[in-house]
C-alpha positions as CSV (number, residue, x, y, z in Angstrom):
1,M,-16.5,19.1,2.3
2,N,-17.4,17.5,-1.0
3,K,-18.3,13.9,-1.5
4,N,-14.9,12.6,-2.7
5,T,-13.1,14.4,0.0
6,R,-15.3,12.7,2.7
7,L,-14.8,9.3,1.1
8,G,-11.1,9.9,0.9
9,T,-11.1,10.9,4.6
10,M,-13.0,7.7,5.4
11,M,-10.3,5.6,3.6
12,F,-7.6,7.5,5.4
13,L,-9.0,6.8,8.8
14,Q,-9.9,3.2,7.9
15,F,-6.3,2.2,7.3
16,A,-4.7,4.7,9.8
17,I,-6.5,2.6,12.5
18,W,-4.7,-0.5,11.3
19,G,-1.3,1.1,10.6
20,A,-1.2,2.7,14.1
21,W,-0.8,-0.5,15.9
22,L,0.1,-3.4,13.6
23,P,3.7,-2.6,12.7
24,L,4.6,-2.2,16.4
25,T,2.7,-5.0,18.1
26,A,5.1,-7.9,17.4
27,R,8.0,-6.0,19.0
28,Y,6.0,-5.3,22.1
29,L,4.7,-8.9,22.4
30,S,8.2,-10.4,21.9
31,A,10.2,-8.1,24.1
32,S,11.0,-9.5,27.6
33,V,9.1,-8.4,30.6
34,V,12.3,-6.8,32.0
35,E,12.4,-4.6,28.8
36,G,8.8,-3.6,29.3
37,G,7.3,-6.1,26.8
38,L,5.1,-9.2,27.4
39,G,7.7,-11.9,26.6
40,F,5.4,-14.0,24.4
41,T,6.9,-16.8,22.3
42,G,6.9,-16.8,18.6
43,S,4.1,-19.3,18.4
44,E,2.0,-17.3,20.8
45,I,2.5,-14.2,18.7
46,G,1.6,-16.2,15.5
47,M,-1.6,-17.2,17.1
48,I,-2.5,-13.6,18.2
49,L,-1.6,-12.0,14.8
50,G,-2.3,-14.9,12.4
51,L,-5.2,-16.9,13.9
52,A,-7.1,-13.9,14.9
53,G,-6.9,-12.3,11.5
54,S,-8.0,-15.5,9.8
55,I,-11.0,-15.9,12.0
56,G,-12.0,-12.3,11.3
57,A,-11.6,-12.8,7.6
58,I,-13.8,-15.8,7.6
59,A,-16.5,-14.2,9.8
60,S,-16.5,-11.0,7.7
61,P,-19.0,-12.1,5.0
62,F,-21.5,-13.1,7.7
63,I,-21.4,-9.6,9.1
64,A,-20.8,-7.4,6.1
65,G,-22.9,-9.5,3.7
66,Q,-25.8,-10.1,6.0
67,L,-26.3,-7.4,8.6
68,A,-25.0,-4.4,6.7
69,D,-26.4,-5.2,3.3
70,R,-29.8,-6.3,4.6
71,Y,-30.9,-4.8,7.9
72,F,-28.8,-1.7,8.6
73,S,-27.4,1.4,6.8
74,T,-23.9,0.5,5.9
75,E,-22.4,3.6,7.4
76,R,-24.1,3.0,10.7
77,I,-22.8,-0.5,11.1
78,L,-19.4,0.6,9.8
79,S,-19.2,3.3,12.6
80,F,-20.4,0.8,15.2
81,L,-17.8,-1.8,14.3
82,V,-14.9,0.6,14.1
83,I,-15.7,2.4,17.3
84,T,-16.4,-0.8,19.2
85,G,-13.1,-2.2,17.8
86,G,-11.4,0.9,19.1
87,I,-12.7,0.2,22.6
88,V,-11.5,-3.4,22.4
89,K,-8.0,-2.2,21.3
90,W,-7.8,0.3,24.2
91,Y,-8.8,-2.5,26.7
92,T,-6.3,-4.9,25.1
93,A,-3.4,-2.4,25.6
94,N,-3.9,-2.9,29.4
95,Q,-3.7,-6.7,29.3
96,T,-0.5,-8.7,30.0
97,D,-1.4,-12.4,29.7
98,Y,-1.5,-14.4,26.5
99,I,-5.1,-15.7,26.8
100,S,-6.6,-12.3,27.1
101,W,-4.6,-11.0,24.2
102,L,-5.6,-14.0,22.0
103,Y,-9.4,-13.7,22.7
104,L,-9.4,-9.9,22.5
105,S,-7.5,-10.0,19.2
106,I,-10.0,-12.5,17.8
107,I,-12.9,-10.2,18.9
108,Y,-11.2,-7.2,17.4
109,S,-10.5,-9.0,14.1
110,V,-14.2,-10.1,13.9
111,L,-15.1,-6.4,14.4
112,Y,-12.5,-4.8,12.1
113,M,-12.3,-7.1,9.1
114,P,-15.8,-6.5,7.8
115,T,-15.1,-2.8,7.8
116,L,-12.7,-3.2,4.9
117,A,-15.5,-4.4,2.6
118,L,-18.0,-1.9,4.1
119,S,-15.9,1.1,3.4
120,N,-15.4,0.0,-0.2
121,S,-19.2,-0.5,-0.5
122,I,-19.8,3.0,0.7
123,A,-17.3,4.4,-1.7
124,F,-18.7,2.5,-4.7
125,S,-22.3,3.5,-3.8
126,H,-21.5,7.2,-3.9
127,I,-19.3,7.6,-7.0
128,D,-20.4,7.4,-10.6
129,D,-17.1,6.8,-12.5
130,T,-15.7,4.0,-10.4
131,E,-12.9,3.1,-12.7
132,N,-11.3,6.5,-12.5
133,T,-12.5,7.9,-9.2
134,F,-12.2,4.9,-6.8
135,P,-8.4,4.5,-7.1
136,K,-8.0,8.2,-6.2
137,I,-10.1,7.7,-3.1
138,R,-8.6,4.3,-2.2
139,V,-5.0,5.6,-2.3
140,W,-5.8,7.7,0.8
141,G,-6.1,4.5,2.7
142,T,-2.4,3.7,1.9
143,I,-1.5,7.3,2.9
144,G,-3.4,6.9,6.1
145,W,-1.5,3.7,7.0
146,I,1.8,5.5,6.3
147,V,1.0,8.6,8.2
148,A,-0.2,6.7,11.3
149,S,2.7,4.3,11.3
150,W,5.2,7.2,11.0
151,A,3.5,9.8,13.2
152,F,3.1,7.7,16.4
153,P,6.8,6.8,16.8
154,M,7.8,10.4,16.0
155,I,5.4,11.8,18.6
156,W,5.6,9.2,21.3
157,L,8.6,6.9,20.9
158,Q,11.4,9.1,19.7
159,Q,13.2,12.3,20.8
160,D,15.6,14.8,19.2
161,L,14.2,14.3,15.8
162,S,16.3,15.2,12.8
163,L,15.8,15.2,9.0
164,Q,17.1,12.3,7.0
165,L,17.0,11.3,3.3
166,M,15.3,8.0,3.7
167,P,11.7,7.5,4.9
168,P,10.2,8.5,7.3
169,F,12.4,11.5,6.7
170,L,12.3,12.4,10.4
171,S,13.9,10.2,13.0
172,G,15.5,10.4,16.4
173,D,16.7,8.4,19.4
174,E,14.3,6.2,21.2
175,V,13.0,7.6,24.5
176,P,13.8,5.7,27.7
177,G,11.4,2.8,28.4
178,V,10.3,2.8,24.8
179,T,9.2,-0.8,24.8
180,A,6.5,-0.3,27.4
181,R,5.2,2.7,25.4
182,L,4.6,0.4,22.4
183,A,1.3,-0.7,24.0
184,D,0.1,2.9,23.6
185,A,-0.1,2.3,19.9
186,L,-3.3,0.3,20.5
187,K,-4.7,3.2,22.4
188,F,-3.7,5.6,19.6
189,S,-5.7,3.3,17.2
190,G,-8.7,3.5,19.5
191,I,-8.5,7.3,19.5
192,I,-8.5,7.4,15.7
193,S,-11.6,5.2,15.7
194,I,-13.6,8.0,17.4
195,F,-13.4,10.0,14.2
196,F,-15.5,7.4,12.4
197,I,-18.7,8.7,14.2
198,N,-19.5,11.1,11.4
199,Q,-19.3,9.3,8.0
200,K,-21.1,9.7,4.7
201,N,-24.5,8.2,4.8
202,S,-25.1,5.3,2.4
203,P,-28.4,4.0,1.0
204,E,-30.6,2.0,3.5
205,G,-31.0,-1.7,2.9
206,P,-29.3,-4.0,0.5
207,L,-26.5,-2.6,-1.6
208,L,-27.1,-5.3,-4.2
209,G,-30.8,-4.8,-4.2
210,S,-31.4,-7.5,-6.8
211,E,-32.8,-11.0,-7.0
212,D,-30.0,-11.8,-9.4
213,K,-27.8,-12.3,-6.3
214,Y,-29.7,-15.4,-5.4
215,L,-30.0,-16.7,-9.0
216,T,-26.3,-16.3,-9.6
217,V,-25.2,-18.6,-6.8
218,G,-28.2,-20.8,-6.8
219,I,-29.3,-20.0,-3.2
220,D,-32.9,-19.9,-2.0
221,K,-33.7,-16.4,-0.7
222,E,-35.3,-17.8,2.5
223,V,-32.1,-19.8,3.2
224,D,-30.0,-16.7,2.8
225,N,-32.2,-14.8,5.2
226,L,-31.3,-17.4,7.8
227,F,-27.6,-16.6,7.5
228,L,-27.1,-19.9,5.7
229,G,-26.5,-18.5,2.3
230,N,-22.9,-17.9,2.9
231,I,-22.4,-21.5,3.9
232,A,-24.3,-22.7,0.9
233,V,-21.8,-20.9,-1.4
234,L,-19.1,-23.2,0.0
235,Q,-20.5,-25.9,-2.3
236,G,-18.1,-24.6,-4.9
237,P,-14.7,-26.4,-4.4
238,G,-12.8,-23.4,-5.8
239,L,-14.0,-21.2,-2.9
240,I,-13.1,-23.8,-0.3
241,V,-9.6,-24.0,-1.7
242,L,-9.3,-20.2,-1.6
243,I,-10.4,-20.1,2.0
244,L,-8.0,-22.8,3.0
245,I,-5.1,-20.9,1.4
246,L,-6.0,-17.7,3.0
247,T,-6.4,-19.3,6.4
248,C,-3.1,-21.1,6.2
249,S,-1.3,-18.0,5.1
250,N,0.2,-16.8,8.4
251,L,0.1,-13.0,8.6
252,C,2.7,-13.0,11.4
253,F,5.5,-14.2,9.0
254,Y,6.0,-10.8,7.4
255,I,5.2,-8.9,10.6
256,F,7.3,-10.8,13.1
257,Y,10.2,-12.2,11.1
């Protein structure tokens, strides 16, 4: 398997993990207990899908920008985060109360969100013509999301599949007790995570590898080594505004409504 194929496979799995569970979770959480769901309210679902994602996005630079770039090989910490996140998702699928779902979703988000940057870092560190090659690699992430979000319902949630003109091109009647089966999407995501064990090795140590990093943002190197560099960057008002906008943008609006 050549280099670009391995990187494309990494992107495919990266977003297949996400696409396997995210499109189905709101339906499972909102469905009544009688139907096989958990019966959570809209605000509770918003906290699980929105707040958790926001916390993960904020925590991501501290993990991806400090641990991976400085102390560990990027591919090693990427595999660790993805596989550990898969275990968390599998465990979450067996929970039925709101508090457990909220805390586990936050933990998963903190584990998964950094992997989006790490997979890009690995790709960029192994290709020469980034302008032309990276889009061809990255598009496999989109394909991975689509395949996972289509394949799971076809295999596990539907029966008597037949061809149709509109995507996903194969569709059928829902199986009895389909709502209860929606939780298995989280387990499906956990299974996909296992395939991240063997990924393309990336260079050891910092990906930036230059003192210019500290000169550019005006941060003392010793401060950055103490995990405080990311906080010091917040001195810029523009970045603070951006973080506030991203935090207030509730992911659950387009998922749930």
